[in-house]
N, CA and C atoms of all chains as a GROMACS GRO file, in nm:
protein
  609
    1MET      N    1 -16.843  18.674  -1.756
    1MET     CA    2 -16.828  18.794  -1.674
    1MET      C    3 -16.742  18.898  -1.745
    2ALA      N    4 -16.634  18.851  -1.809
    2ALA     CA    5 -16.543  18.944  -1.876
    2ALA      C    6 -16.616  19.027  -1.982
    3ASP      N    7 -16.717  18.968  -2.046
    3ASP     CA    8 -16.789  19.039  -2.150
    3ASP      C    9 -16.862  19.163  -2.097
    4GLU      N   10 -16.893  19.162  -1.966
    4GLU     CA   11 -16.966  19.274  -1.908
    4GLU      C   12 -16.874  19.393  -1.881
    5ILE      N   13 -16.745  19.368  -1.878
    5ILE     CA   14 -16.652  19.476  -1.844
    5ILE      C   15 -16.630  19.564  -1.967
    6LYS      N   16 -16.664  19.690  -1.953
    6LYS     CA   17 -16.647  19.784  -2.063
    6LYS      C   18 -16.509  19.849  -2.058
    7CYS      N   19 -16.473  19.894  -1.941
    7CYS     CA   20 -16.345  19.961  -1.927
    7CYS      C   21 -16.299  19.952  -1.783
    8ALA      N   22 -16.174  19.914  -1.763
    8ALA     CA   23 -16.122  19.899  -1.627
    8ALA      C   24 -16.074  20.032  -1.569
    9CYS      N   25 -16.081  20.141  -1.647
    9CYS     CA   26 -16.037  20.272  -1.598
    9CYS      C   27 -16.131  20.326  -1.492
   10ASP      N   28 -16.260  20.294  -1.506
   10ASP     CA   29 -16.360  20.352  -1.418
   10ASP      C   30 -16.374  20.278  -1.286
   11SER      N   31 -16.312  20.162  -1.275
   11SER     CA   32 -16.329  20.083  -1.154
   11SER      C   33 -16.252  20.147  -1.039
   12THR      N   34 -16.291  20.110  -0.919
   12THR     CA   35 -16.223  20.162  -0.802
   12THR      C   36 -16.077  20.119  -0.808
   13ASN      N   37 -15.988  20.216  -0.791
   13ASN     CA   38 -15.848  20.182  -0.805
   13ASN      C   39 -15.786  20.135  -0.674
   14VAL      N   40 -15.849  20.033  -0.616
   14VAL     CA   41 -15.800  19.975  -0.492
   14VAL      C   42 -15.772  19.828  -0.518
   15ALA      N   43 -15.652  19.784  -0.486
   15ALA     CA   44 -15.616  19.643  -0.508
   15ALA      C   45 -15.640  19.563  -0.381
   16LEU      N   46 -15.697  19.445  -0.398
   16LEU     CA   47 -15.719  19.353  -0.286
   16LEU      C   48 -15.637  19.227  -0.310
   17PHE      N   49 -15.546  19.198  -0.220
   17PHE     CA   50 -15.466  19.077  -0.231
   17PHE      C   51 -15.495  18.987  -0.110
   18SER      N   52 -15.516  18.859  -0.136
   18SER     CA   53 -15.542  18.767  -0.025
   18SER      C   54 -15.442  18.652  -0.030
   19CYS      N   55 -15.427  18.584   0.086
   19CYS     CA   56 -15.324  18.480   0.091
   19CYS      C   57 -15.371  18.350   0.023
   20SER      N   58 -15.500  18.320   0.030
   20SER     CA   59 -15.555  18.199  -0.035
   20SER      C   60 -15.482  18.072   0.008
   21GLY      N   61 -15.436  18.069   0.131
   21GLY     CA   62 -15.356  17.956   0.178
   21GLY      C   63 -15.434  17.830   0.210
   22ALA      N   64 -15.360  17.724   0.243
   22ALA     CA   65 -15.418  17.590   0.263
   22ALA      C   66 -15.468  17.570   0.406
   23SER      N   67 -15.560  17.653   0.447
   23SER     CA   68 -15.619  17.642   0.581
   23SER      C   69 -15.754  17.712   0.576
   24ASN      N   70 -15.829  17.701   0.686
   24ASN     CA   71 -15.959  17.770   0.688
   24ASN      C   72 -15.941  17.920   0.672
   25VAL      N   73 -15.843  17.977   0.741
   25VAL     CA   74 -15.827  18.123   0.736
   25VAL      C   75 -15.770  18.170   0.601
   26GLY      N   76 -15.691  18.082   0.538
   26GLY     CA   77 -15.642  18.114   0.402
   26GLY      C   78 -15.757  18.121   0.304
   27GLN      N   79 -15.845  18.021   0.311
   27GLN     CA   80 -15.960  18.018   0.221
   27GLN      C   81 -16.059  18.129   0.255
   28LEU      N   82 -16.069  18.162   0.384
   28LEU     CA   83 -16.157  18.273   0.423
   28LEU      C   84 -16.104  18.406   0.369
   29SER      N   85 -15.974  18.422   0.370
   29SER     CA   86 -15.917  18.547   0.319
   29SER      C   87 -15.944  18.560   0.170
   30ASN      N   88 -15.937  18.447   0.099
   30ASN     CA   89 -15.967  18.446  -0.045
   30ASN      C   90 -16.114  18.483  -0.069
   31GLN      N   91 -16.202  18.420   0.010
   31GLN     CA   92 -16.345  18.446  -0.006
   31GLN      C   93 -16.379  18.591   0.029
   32LEU      N   94 -16.309  18.640   0.128
   32LEU     CA   95 -16.330  18.778   0.170
   32LEU      C   96 -16.291  18.875   0.057
   33ALA      N   97 -16.181  18.846  -0.010
   33ALA     CA   98 -16.138  18.931  -0.122
   33ALA      C   99 -16.242  18.930  -0.235
   34ILE      N  100 -16.303  18.813  -0.256
   34ILE     CA  101 -16.409  18.801  -0.357
   34ILE      C  102 -16.529  18.888  -0.317
   35GLU      N  103 -16.570  18.872  -0.190
   35GLU     CA  104 -16.688  18.946  -0.143
   35GLU      C  105 -16.664  19.097  -0.148
   36LEU      N  106 -16.545  19.139  -0.108
   36LEU     CA  107 -16.514  19.282  -0.109
   36LEU      C  108 -16.509  19.336  -0.252
   37THR      N  109 -16.463  19.253  -0.346
   37THR     CA  110 -16.463  19.292  -0.487
   37THR      C  111 -16.607  19.310  -0.535
   38GLU      N  112 -16.691  19.214  -0.499
   38GLU     CA  113 -16.832  19.221  -0.542
   38GLU      C  114 -16.905  19.339  -0.478
   39LYS      N  115 -16.861  19.379  -0.360
   39LYS     CA  116 -16.922  19.496  -0.294
   39LYS      C  117 -16.868  19.628  -0.350
   40GLY      N  118 -16.765  19.618  -0.436
   40GLY     CA  119 -16.710  19.738  -0.497
   40GLY      C  120 -16.606  19.809  -0.411
   41VAL      N  121 -16.557  19.739  -0.306
   41VAL     CA  122 -16.456  19.800  -0.219
   41VAL      C  123 -16.322  19.812  -0.293
   42GLY      N  124 -16.295  19.718  -0.379
   42GLY     CA  125 -16.171  19.718  -0.455
   42GLY      C  126 -16.175  19.609  -0.559
   43LYS      N  127 -16.058  19.581  -0.613
   43LYS     CA  128 -16.050  19.479  -0.718
   43LYS      C  129 -15.952  19.370  -0.672
   44MET      N  130 -16.000  19.248  -0.668
   44MET     CA  131 -15.914  19.137  -0.628
   44MET      C  132 -15.804  19.116  -0.732
   45MET      N  133 -15.683  19.103  -0.685
   45MET     CA  134 -15.570  19.076  -0.774
   45MET      C  135 -15.495  18.953  -0.725
   46CYS      N  136 -15.403  18.904  -0.808
   46CYS     CA  137 -15.338  18.775  -0.782
   46CYS      C  138 -15.208  18.790  -0.702
   47ALA      N  139 -15.214  18.756  -0.576
   47ALA     CA  140 -15.095  18.767  -0.491
   47ALA      C  141 -14.984  18.673  -0.540
   48VAL      N  142 -15.024  18.557  -0.588
   48VAL     CA  143 -14.922  18.460  -0.633
   48VAL      C  144 -14.851  18.513  -0.758
   49GLY      N  145 -14.920  18.594  -0.836
   49GLY     CA  146 -14.858  18.656  -0.954
   49GLY      C  147 -14.754  18.759  -0.915
   50ILE      N  148 -14.774  18.820  -0.799
   50ILE     CA  149 -14.675  18.916  -0.748
   50ILE      C  150 -14.550  18.838  -0.707
   51GLY      N  151 -14.572  18.726  -0.637
   51GLY     CA  152 -14.460  18.641  -0.598
   51GLY      C  153 -14.387  18.588  -0.720
   52GLY      N  154 -14.464  18.560  -0.826
   52GLY     CA  155 -14.405  18.508  -0.950
   52GLY      C  156 -14.348  18.616  -1.040
   53GLN      N  157 -14.355  18.740  -0.993
   53GLN     CA  158 -14.299  18.854  -1.066
   53GLN      C  159 -14.356  18.867  -1.208
   54VAL      N  160 -14.486  18.842  -1.222
   54VAL     CA  161 -14.552  18.856  -1.352
   54VAL      C  162 -14.567  19.006  -1.382
   55PRO      N  163 -14.502  19.055  -1.488
   55PRO     CA  164 -14.497  19.200  -1.511
   55PRO      C  165 -14.633  19.271  -1.512
   56GLY      N  166 -14.731  19.217  -1.582
   56GLY     CA  167 -14.861  19.282  -1.590
   56GLY      C  168 -14.927  19.296  -1.455
   57LEU      N  169 -14.912  19.194  -1.372
   57LEU     CA  170 -14.972  19.197  -1.239
   57LEU      C  171 -14.897  19.293  -1.146
   58LEU      N  172 -14.765  19.296  -1.161
   58LEU     CA  173 -14.686  19.390  -1.081
   58LEU      C  174 -14.721  19.534  -1.117
   59ARG      N  175 -14.726  19.561  -1.249
   59ARG     CA  176 -14.757  19.698  -1.294
   59ARG      C  177 -14.898  19.737  -1.249
   60SER      N  178 -14.992  19.641  -1.251
   60SER     CA  179 -15.129  19.669  -1.210
   60SER      C  180 -15.133  19.707  -1.062
   61ALA      N  181 -15.059  19.634  -0.981
   61ALA     CA  182 -15.054  19.665  -0.837
   61ALA      C  183 -14.992  19.803  -0.815
   62GLU      N  184 -14.887  19.831  -0.889
   62GLU     CA  185 -14.819  19.961  -0.876
   62GLU      C  186 -14.911  20.075  -0.919
   63GLY      N  187 -15.001  20.045  -1.012
   63GLY     CA  188 -15.089  20.148  -1.066
   63GLY      C  189 -15.210  20.176  -0.982
   64CYS      N  190 -15.227  20.103  -0.871
   64CYS     CA  191 -15.344  20.125  -0.786
   64CYS      C  192 -15.318  20.234  -0.684
   65ASP      N  193 -15.423  20.305  -0.648
   65ASP     CA  194 -15.410  20.414  -0.551
   65ASP      C  195 -15.390  20.361  -0.410
   66ARG      N  196 -15.456  20.248  -0.381
   66ARG     CA  197 -15.444  20.188  -0.247
   66ARG      C  198 -15.432  20.037  -0.261
   67VAL      N  199 -15.360  19.978  -0.165
   67VAL     CA  200 -15.344  19.832  -0.165
   67VAL      C  201 -15.388  19.778  -0.029
   68ILE      N  202 -15.477  19.681  -0.033
   68ILE     CA  203 -15.523  19.614   0.090
   68ILE      C  204 -15.475  19.469   0.085
   69ALA      N  205 -15.402  19.428   0.187
   69ALA     CA  206 -15.353  19.291   0.194
   69ALA      C  207 -15.434  19.216   0.300
   70ILE      N  208 -15.479  19.096   0.264
   70ILE     CA  209 -15.556  19.014   0.359
   70ILE      C  210 -15.479  18.885   0.384
   71ASP      N  211 -15.436  18.865   0.507
   71ASP     CA  212 -15.366  18.742   0.542
   71ASP      C  213 -15.453  18.658   0.634
   72GLY      N  214 -15.440  18.527   0.621
   72GLY     CA  215 -15.517  18.437   0.706
   72GLY      C  216 -15.458  18.427   0.845
   73CYS      N  217 -15.327  18.412   0.852
   73CYS     CA  218 -15.262  18.387   0.981
   73CYS      C  219 -15.137  18.474   0.996
   74PRO      N  220 -15.076  18.474   1.112
   74PRO     CA  221 -14.961  18.563   1.136
   74PRO      C  222 -14.835  18.530   1.054
   75LEU      N  223 -14.838  18.429   0.971
   75LEU     CA  224 -14.724  18.408   0.881
   75LEU      C  225 -14.714  18.524   0.781
   76ASN      N  226 -14.827  18.593   0.762
   76ASN     CA  227 -14.830  18.716   0.681
   76ASN      C  228 -14.770  18.702   0.540
   77CYS      N  229 -14.801  18.593   0.474
   77CYS     CA  230 -14.741  18.566   0.341
   77CYS      C  231 -14.777  18.674   0.238
   78THR      N  232 -14.901  18.720   0.240
   78THR     CA  233 -14.942  18.822   0.142
   78THR      C  234 -14.864  18.951   0.164
   79LYS      N  235 -14.860  18.992   0.289
   79LYS     CA  236 -14.789  19.116   0.324
   79LYS      C  237 -14.642  19.105   0.283
   80LYS      N  238 -14.580  18.993   0.315
   80LYS     CA  239 -14.438  18.975   0.283
   80LYS      C  240 -14.415  18.970   0.132
   81THR      N  241 -14.506  18.904   0.060
   81THR     CA  242 -14.493  18.893  -0.085
   81THR      C  243 -14.497  19.032  -0.149
   82LEU      N  244 -14.593  19.113  -0.104
   82LEU     CA  245 -14.606  19.249  -0.160
   82LEU      C  246 -14.484  19.333  -0.123
   83GLU      N  247 -14.440  19.321   0.002
   83GLU     CA  248 -14.324  19.400   0.045
   83GLU      C  249 -14.199  19.361  -0.033
   84LEU      N  250 -14.183  19.232  -0.057
   84LEU     CA  251 -14.066  19.187  -0.134
   84LEU      C  252 -14.066  19.243  -0.275
   85ALA      N  253 -14.187  19.266  -0.327
   85ALA     CA  254 -14.199  19.322  -0.463
   85ALA      C  255 -14.194  19.474  -0.462
   86GLY      N  256 -14.179  19.532  -0.344
   86GLY     CA  257 -14.171  19.677  -0.334
   86GLY      C  258 -14.304  19.748  -0.346
   87ILE      N  259 -14.412  19.675  -0.320
   87ILE     CA  260 -14.545  19.735  -0.329
   87ILE      C  261 -14.593  19.776  -0.189
   88GLY      N  262 -14.619  19.902  -0.173
   88GLY     CA  263 -14.662  19.956  -0.044
   88GLY      C  264 -14.803  19.910  -0.008
   89ILE      N  265 -14.823  19.879   0.119
   89ILE     CA  266 -14.955  19.832   0.166
   89ILE      C  267 -15.019  19.943   0.249
   90ASP      N  268 -15.143  19.974   0.217
   90ASP     CA  269 -15.215  20.077   0.292
   90ASP      C  270 -15.290  20.019   0.412
   91ARG      N  271 -15.352  19.902   0.393
   91ARG     CA  272 -15.423  19.837   0.503
   91ARG      C  273 -15.389  19.689   0.504
   92HIS      N  274 -15.371  19.635   0.624
   92HIS     CA  275 -15.342  19.493   0.638
   92HIS      C  276 -15.447  19.430   0.729
   93ILE      N  277 -15.515  19.330   0.677
   93ILE     CA  278 -15.618  19.259   0.754
   93ILE      C  279 -15.564  19.121   0.788
   94LEU      N  280 -15.578  19.082   0.914
   94LEU     CA  281 -15.532  18.950   0.958
   94LEU      C  282 -15.652  18.874   1.015
   95ILE      N  283 -15.688  18.766   0.948
   95ILE     CA  284 -15.811  18.694   0.984
   95ILE      C  285 -15.806  18.637   1.127
   96THR      N  286 -15.691  18.584   1.168
   96THR     CA  287 -15.682  18.527   1.302
   96THR      C  288 -15.694  18.634   1.412
   97ASP      N  289 -15.678  18.759   1.376
   97ASP     CA  290 -15.698  18.868   1.472
   97ASP      C  291 -15.847  18.899   1.489
   98LEU      N  292 -15.928  18.836   1.405
   98LEU     CA  293 -16.071  18.868   1.407
   98LEU      C  294 -16.153  18.756   1.471
   99GLY      N  295 -16.088  18.680   1.555
   99GLY     CA  296 -16.159  18.579   1.634
   99GLY      C  297 -16.174  18.443   1.568
  100ILE      N  298 -16.097  18.416   1.464
  100ILE     CA  299 -16.107  18.284   1.400
  100ILE      C  300 -15.975  18.209   1.417
  101LYS      N  301 -15.986  18.087   1.467
  101LYS     CA  302 -15.866  18.007   1.493
  101LYS      C  303 -15.829  17.929   1.366
  102LYS      N  304 -15.701  17.923   1.338
  102LYS     CA  305 -15.656  17.854   1.217
  102LYS      C  306 -15.669  17.702   1.233
  103ASN      N  307 -15.722  17.637   1.130
  103ASN     CA  308 -15.722  17.490   1.127
  103ASN      C  309 -15.704  17.444   0.982
  104LYS      N  310 -15.716  17.315   0.956
  104LYS     CA  311 -15.687  17.264   0.822
  104LYS      C  312 -15.813  17.245   0.737
  105ASP      N  313 -15.924  17.298   0.785
  105ASP     CA  314 -16.049  17.285   0.710
  105ASP      C  315 -16.048  17.380   0.589
  106LEU      N  316 -16.063  17.325   0.470
  106LEU     CA  317 -16.056  17.407   0.349
  106LEU      C  318 -16.193  17.452   0.298
  107ARG      N  319 -16.297  17.400   0.360
  107ARG     CA  320 -16.433  17.438   0.318
  107ARG      C  321 -16.480  17.558   0.399
  108VAL      N  322 -16.500  17.667   0.330
  108VAL     CA  323 -16.542  17.789   0.398
  108VAL      C  324 -16.692  17.784   0.429
  109LYS      N  325 -16.725  17.819   0.553
  109LYS     CA  326 -16.868  17.821   0.592
  109LYS      C  327 -16.926  17.958   0.561
  110GLY      N  328 -17.043  17.958   0.503
  110GLY     CA  329 -17.108  18.084   0.463
  110GLY      C  330 -17.126  18.180   0.578
  111SER      N  331 -17.162  18.125   0.696
  111SER     CA  332 -17.186  18.213   0.811
  111SER      C  333 -17.056  18.282   0.855
  112GLU      N  334 -16.946  18.207   0.848
  112GLU     CA  335 -16.816  18.264   0.886
  112GLU      C  336 -16.781  18.379   0.792
  113THR      N  337 -16.805  18.356   0.664
  113THR     CA  338 -16.772  18.458   0.564
  113THR      C  339 -16.854  18.584   0.587
  114SER      N  340 -16.985  18.568   0.611
  114SER     CA  341 -17.068  18.687   0.627
  114SER      C  342 -17.033  18.764   0.755
  115ASP      N  343 -17.002  18.691   0.864
  115ASP     CA  344 -16.961  18.758   0.988
  115ASP      C  345 -16.832  18.836   0.966
  116LEU      N  346 -16.739  18.769   0.898
  116LEU     CA  347 -16.608  18.829   0.871
  116LEU      C  348 -16.621  18.951   0.781
  117LEU      N  349 -16.706  18.941   0.682
  117LEU     CA  350 -16.726  19.051   0.587
  117LEU      C  351 -16.776  19.175   0.661
  118GLU      N  352 -16.865  19.151   0.756
  118GLU     CA  353 -16.919  19.262   0.834
  118GLU      C  354 -16.808  19.330   0.915
  119LYS      N  355 -16.726  19.246   0.981
  119LYS     CA  356 -16.616  19.300   1.063
  119LYS      C  357 -16.517  19.377   0.978
  120VAL      N  358 -16.479  19.318   0.865
  120VAL     CA  359 -16.378  19.380   0.780
  120VAL      C  360 -16.432  19.507   0.715
  121SER      N  361 -16.559  19.507   0.678
  121SER     CA  362 -16.618  19.628   0.620
  121SER      C  363 -16.613  19.742   0.720
  122ASP      N  364 -16.638  19.710   0.847
  122ASP     CA  365 -16.630  19.812   0.953
  122ASP      C  366 -16.486  19.864   0.966
  123ILE      N  367 -16.391  19.771   0.964
  123ILE     CA  368 -16.250  19.810   0.978
  123ILE      C  369 -16.209  19.903   0.863
  124LEU      N  370 -16.247  19.865   0.742
  124LEU     CA  371 -16.206  19.942   0.625
  124LEU      C  372 -16.278  20.077   0.616
  125ALA      N  373 -16.393  20.086   0.681
  125ALA     CA  374 -16.468  20.212   0.677
  125ALA      C  375 -16.408  20.316   0.771
  126ASN      N  376 -16.320  20.270   0.862
  126ASN     CA  377 -16.260  20.363   0.959
  126ASN      C  378 -16.113  20.391   0.930
  127MET      N  379 -14.085  19.798  -3.390
  127MET     CA  380 -14.135  19.807  -3.254
  127MET      C  381 -14.288  19.806  -3.255
  128LYS      N  382 -14.345  19.727  -3.162
  128LYS     CA  383 -14.491  19.722  -3.151
  128LYS      C  384 -14.534  19.783  -3.017
  129ILE      N  385 -14.621  19.883  -3.026
  129ILE     CA  386 -14.669  19.949  -2.905
  129ILE      C  387 -14.819  19.921  -2.892
  130GLU      N  388 -14.858  19.865  -2.779
  130GLU     CA  389 -15.000  19.836  -2.757
  130GLU      C  390 -15.052  19.922  -2.642
  131VAL      N  391 -15.159  19.994  -2.671
  131VAL     CA  392 -15.225  20.073  -2.568
  131VAL      C  393 -15.348  19.993  -2.524
  132LEU      N  394 -15.348  19.955  -2.395
  132LEU     CA  395 -15.456  19.872  -2.344
  132LEU      C  396 -15.566  19.956  -2.280
  133GLY      N  397 -15.689  19.932  -2.323
  133GLY     CA  398 -15.802  20.006  -2.267
  133GLY      C  399 -15.911  20.016  -2.370
  134SER      N  400 -16.035  20.025  -2.318
  134SER     CA  401 -16.145  20.013  -2.414
  134SER      C  402 -16.200  20.144  -2.469
  135GLY      N  403 -16.126  20.252  -2.456
  135GLY     CA  404 -16.169  20.371  -2.529
  135GLY      C  405 -16.216  20.487  -2.446
  136CYS      N  406 -16.188  20.484  -2.316
  136CYS     CA  407 -16.228  20.598  -2.234
  136CYS      C  408 -16.121  20.708  -2.246
  137ALA      N  409 -16.145  20.818  -2.176
  137ALA     CA  410 -16.056  20.934  -2.188
  137ALA      C  411 -15.911  20.902  -2.150
  138LYS      N  412 -15.893  20.826  -2.042
  138LYS     CA  413 -15.756  20.795  -1.997
  138LYS      C  414 -15.681  20.712  -2.101
  139CYS      N  415 -15.750  20.612  -2.156
  139CYS     CA  416 -15.686  20.524  -2.256
  139CYS      C  417 -15.651  20.605  -2.381
  140ASN      N  418 -15.743  20.691  -2.422
  140ASN     CA  419 -15.718  20.774  -2.540
  140ASN      C  420 -15.602  20.870  -2.518
  141LYS      N  421 -15.590  20.917  -2.394
  141LYS     CA  422 -15.482  21.009  -2.361
  141LYS      C  423 -15.346  20.938  -2.375
  142VAL      N  424 -15.340  20.814  -2.330
  142VAL     CA  425 -15.215  20.737  -2.342
  142VAL      C  426 -15.178  20.721  -2.489
  143LYS      N  427 -15.277  20.690  -2.572
  143LYS     CA  428 -15.251  20.672  -2.716
  143LYS      C  429 -15.201  20.803  -2.776
  144GLU      N  430 -15.262  20.912  -2.732
  144GLU     CA  431 -15.223  21.045  -2.782
  144GLU      C  432 -15.077  21.074  -2.746
  145ILE      N  433 -15.040  21.045  -2.622
  145ILE     CA  434 -14.902  21.069  -2.576
  145ILE      C  435 -14.804  20.983  -2.657
  146VAL      N  436 -14.840  20.856  -2.674
  146VAL     CA  437 -14.753  20.764  -2.749
  146VAL      C  438 -14.735  20.812  -2.892
  147GLU      N  439 -14.844  20.852  -2.956
  147GLU     CA  440 -14.836  20.900  -3.096
  147GLU      C  441 -14.748  21.024  -3.105
  148LYS      N  442 -14.762  21.113  -3.009
  148LYS     CA  443 -14.683  21.237  -3.007
  148LYS      C  444 -14.534  21.205  -2.996
  149VAL      N  445 -14.500  21.118  -2.901
  149VAL     CA  446 -14.360  21.083  -2.878
  149VAL      C  447 -14.303  21.011  -3.001
  150VAL      N  448 -14.380  20.920  -3.057
  150VAL     CA  449 -14.335  20.844  -3.175
  150VAL      C  450 -14.309  20.939  -3.292
  151ASN      N  451 -14.402  21.033  -3.313
  151ASN     CA  452 -14.386  21.129  -3.424
  151ASN      C  453 -14.267  21.222  -3.402
  152GLU      N  454 -14.258  21.275  -3.281
  152GLU     CA  455 -14.151  21.372  -3.253
  152GLU      C  456 -14.013  21.307  -3.257
  153ALA      N  457 -14.004  21.184  -3.210
  153ALA     CA  458 -13.873  21.116  -3.205
  153ALA      C  459 -13.844  21.038  -3.334
  154GLY      N  460 -13.940  21.037  -3.425
  154GLY     CA  461 -13.921  20.967  -3.553
  154GLY      C  462 -13.898  20.818  -3.534
  155ILE      N  463 -13.974  20.759  -3.444
  155ILE     CA  464 -13.958  20.616  -3.414
  155ILE      C  465 -14.043  20.533  -3.509
  156ASP      N  466 -13.984  20.427  -3.561
  156ASP     CA  467 -14.058  20.336  -3.650
  156ASP      C  468 -14.134  20.237  -3.562
  157ALA      N  469 -14.263  20.263  -3.548
  157ALA     CA  470 -14.341  20.177  -3.458
  157ALA      C  471 -14.483  20.157  -3.508
  158GLU      N  472 -14.536  20.040  -3.473
  158GLU     CA  473 -14.676  20.011  -3.502
  158GLU      C  474 -14.752  20.033  -3.371
  159ILE      N  475 -14.851  20.122  -3.374
  159ILE     CA  476 -14.928  20.151  -3.253
  159ILE      C  477 -15.065  20.085  -3.264
  160VAL      N  478 -15.094  20.000  -3.168
  160VAL     CA  479 -15.219  19.924  -3.171
  160VAL      C  480 -15.299  19.954  -3.045
  161LYS      N  481 -15.428  19.977  -3.063
  161LYS     CA  482 -15.517  19.996  -2.948
  161LYS      C  483 -15.581  19.861  -2.918
  162VAL      N  484 -15.560  19.810  -2.796
  162VAL     CA  485 -15.617  19.681  -2.758
  162VAL      C  486 -15.738  19.705  -2.668
  163GLU      N  487 -15.855  19.675  -2.721
  163GLU     CA  488 -15.978  19.700  -2.645
  163GLU      C  489 -16.042  19.572  -2.592
  164ASP      N  490 -15.997  19.459  -2.640
  164ASP     CA  491 -16.054  19.330  -2.599
  164ASP      C  492 -16.006  19.297  -2.457
  165ILE      N  493 -16.102  19.291  -2.365
  165ILE     CA  494 -16.066  19.269  -2.223
  165ILE      C  495 -15.991  19.136  -2.204
  166ASP      N  496 -16.024  19.036  -2.285
  166ASP     CA  497 -15.954  18.907  -2.273
  166ASP      C  498 -15.806  18.921  -2.308
  167LYS      N  499 -15.779  19.001  -2.411
  167LYS     CA  500 -15.638  19.023  -2.450
  167LYS      C  501 -15.565  19.105  -2.344
  168ILE      N  502 -15.638  19.199  -2.285
  168ILE     CA  503 -15.577  19.280  -2.178
  168ILE      C  504 -15.542  19.190  -2.059
  169LEU      N  505 -15.635  19.101  -2.025
  169LEU     CA  506 -15.611  19.010  -1.912
  169LEU      C  507 -15.498  18.911  -1.943
  170ASP      N  508 -15.480  18.878  -2.072
  170ASP     CA  509 -15.371  18.788  -2.110
  170ASP      C  510 -15.235  18.846  -2.071
  171TYR      N  511 -15.228  18.978  -2.063
  171TYR     CA  512 -15.103  19.042  -2.020
  171TYR      C  513 -15.095  19.050  -1.867
  172GLY      N  514 -15.200  19.006  -1.799
  172GLY     CA  515 -15.202  19.014  -1.653
  172GLY      C  516 -15.242  19.152  -1.605
  173VAL      N  517 -15.282  19.237  -1.697
  173VAL     CA  518 -15.318  19.374  -1.661
  173VAL      C  519 -15.462  19.377  -1.606
  174MET      N  520 -15.474  19.426  -1.483
  174MET     CA  521 -15.603  19.428  -1.414
  174MET      C  522 -15.666  19.566  -1.414
  175VAL      N  523 -15.584  19.668  -1.435
  175VAL     CA  524 -15.636  19.806  -1.438
  175VAL      C  525 -15.580  19.877  -1.560
  176THR      N  526 -15.668  19.948  -1.628
  176THR     CA  527 -15.625  20.021  -1.747
  176THR      C  528 -15.632  20.172  -1.716
  177PRO      N  529 -15.567  20.255  -1.795
  177PRO     CA  530 -15.496  20.224  -1.918
  177PRO      C  531 -15.366  20.148  -1.894
  178GLY      N  532 -15.324  20.077  -1.997
  178GLY     CA  533 -15.198  20.005  -1.989
  178GLY      C  534 -15.116  20.030  -2.113
  179LEU      N  535 -14.987  20.011  -2.101
  179LEU     CA  536 -14.899  20.031  -2.216
  179LEU      C  537 -14.801  19.914  -2.225
  180VAL      N  538 -14.798  19.851  -2.343
  180VAL     CA  539 -14.711  19.736  -2.365
  180VAL      C  540 -14.619  19.768  -2.482
  181ILE      N  541 -14.491  19.755  -2.461
  181ILE     CA  542 -14.395  19.782  -2.567
  181ILE      C  543 -14.319  19.653  -2.599
  182ASP      N  544 -14.335  19.607  -2.720
  182ASP     CA  545 -14.275  19.479  -2.763
  182ASP      C  546 -14.301  19.368  -2.662
  183GLY      N  547 -14.425  19.357  -2.618
  183GLY     CA  548 -14.466  19.249  -2.528
  183GLY      C  549 -14.438  19.272  -2.382
  184ASP      N  550 -14.372  19.383  -2.349
  184ASP     CA  551 -14.335  19.412  -2.211
  184ASP      C  552 -14.431  19.515  -2.151
  185VAL      N  553 -14.501  19.479  -2.045
  185VAL     CA  554 -14.595  19.572  -1.982
  185VAL      C  555 -14.516  19.678  -1.906
  186LYS      N  556 -14.532  19.803  -1.948
  186LYS     CA  557 -14.456  19.912  -1.887
  186LYS      C  558 -14.532  19.981  -1.774
  187ILE      N  559 -14.663  19.992  -1.790
  187ILE     CA  560 -14.743  20.061  -1.688
  187ILE      C  561 -14.887  20.012  -1.697
  188ALA      N  562 -14.958  20.021  -1.584
  188ALA     CA  563 -15.100  19.987  -1.583
  188ALA      C  564 -15.169  20.075  -1.479
  189GLY      N  565 -15.289  20.118  -1.512
  189GLY     CA  566 -15.369  20.194  -1.418
  189GLY      C  567 -15.337  20.342  -1.410
  190LYS      N  568 -15.237  20.385  -1.486
  190LYS     CA  569 -15.197  20.525  -1.480
  190LYS      C  570 -15.161  20.578  -1.618
  191ILE      N  571 -15.168  20.708  -1.633
  191ILE     CA  572 -15.125  20.771  -1.758
  191ILE      C  573 -14.977  20.807  -1.740
  192PRO      N  574 -14.890  20.752  -1.824
  192PRO     CA  575 -14.748  20.784  -1.809
  192PRO      C  576 -14.715  20.924  -1.859
  193SER      N  577 -14.606  20.981  -1.812
  193SER     CA  578 -14.564  21.112  -1.861
  193SER      C  579 -14.501  21.095  -1.999
  194GLU      N  580 -14.497  21.202  -2.073
  194GLU     CA  581 -14.433  21.198  -2.206
  194GLU      C  582 -14.287  21.157  -2.194
  195ASP      N  583 -14.221  21.212  -2.092
  195ASP     CA  584 -14.078  21.182  -2.073
  195ASP      C  585 -14.057  21.033  -2.048
  196LYS      N  586 -14.146  20.975  -1.968
  196LYS     CA  587 -14.132  20.832  -1.936
  196LYS      C  588 -14.152  20.748  -2.062
  197VAL      N  589 -14.253  20.786  -2.141
  197VAL     CA  590 -14.280  20.711  -2.265
  197VAL      C  591 -14.159  20.723  -2.359
  198LYS      N  592 -14.104  20.844  -2.366
  198LYS     CA  593 -13.987  20.866  -2.452
  198LYS      C  594 -13.870  20.779  -2.407
  199GLU      N  595 -13.853  20.772  -2.276
  199GLU     CA  596 -13.745  20.690  -2.218
  199GLU      C  597 -13.765  20.542  -2.257
  200TRP      N  598 -13.888  20.494  -2.244
  200TRP     CA  599 -13.916  20.354  -2.278
  200TRP      C  600 -13.894  20.327  -2.427
  201LEU      N  601 -13.930  20.425  -2.509
  201LEU     CA  602 -13.923  20.402  -2.654
  201LEU      C  603 -13.784  20.422  -2.712
  202THR      N  604 -13.699  20.490  -2.641
  202THR     CA  605 -13.567  20.520  -2.697
  202THR      C  606 -13.453  20.446  -2.626
  203GLN      N  607 -13.486  20.373  -2.520
  203GLN     CA  608 -13.378  20.307  -2.445
  203GLN      C  609 -13.324  20.184  -2.521
   0.00000   0.00000   0.00000
């Protein structure tokens, strides 16, 4: 995939961070960030790298025009991680607010992802 | 001092290189300026958006063109 990338300057300058946590909603938030990246809504970036204070990842987040944080549950780990690093969030998506109950299932169902993608696309369009 | 300009050759990346060269020449800084176009090397720095600027291994900026003053500050501090 990397070979296809000619220049990252032309890409949409929107960062997508997801919680990727150990639950159904954590994994759904990760999958959602992937789907939104593939749809060209933004570029998925590494939230854990922000927590780890990795300079390149921090500078990349700072260099984006908009930041979208996707959290699985109200613990809001992604939002808090970005805030602790001083990175402003433009939109915050919370999966449990979208009708999905948190559980320990780590296998994301395709139907859940597509339903969620539709809801989130609508939210981001407004 | 090693200065790496990250980006594969578009206008923004070239602009960063131009600014860096100007500051280096005007301030008489002894530096090696390298253009890094290999996306794998750019990702090795954790940089997800270009243009990027790395000074002696330290990522200073990504996704934006820095001002001349900022580059001068980084190179002379």
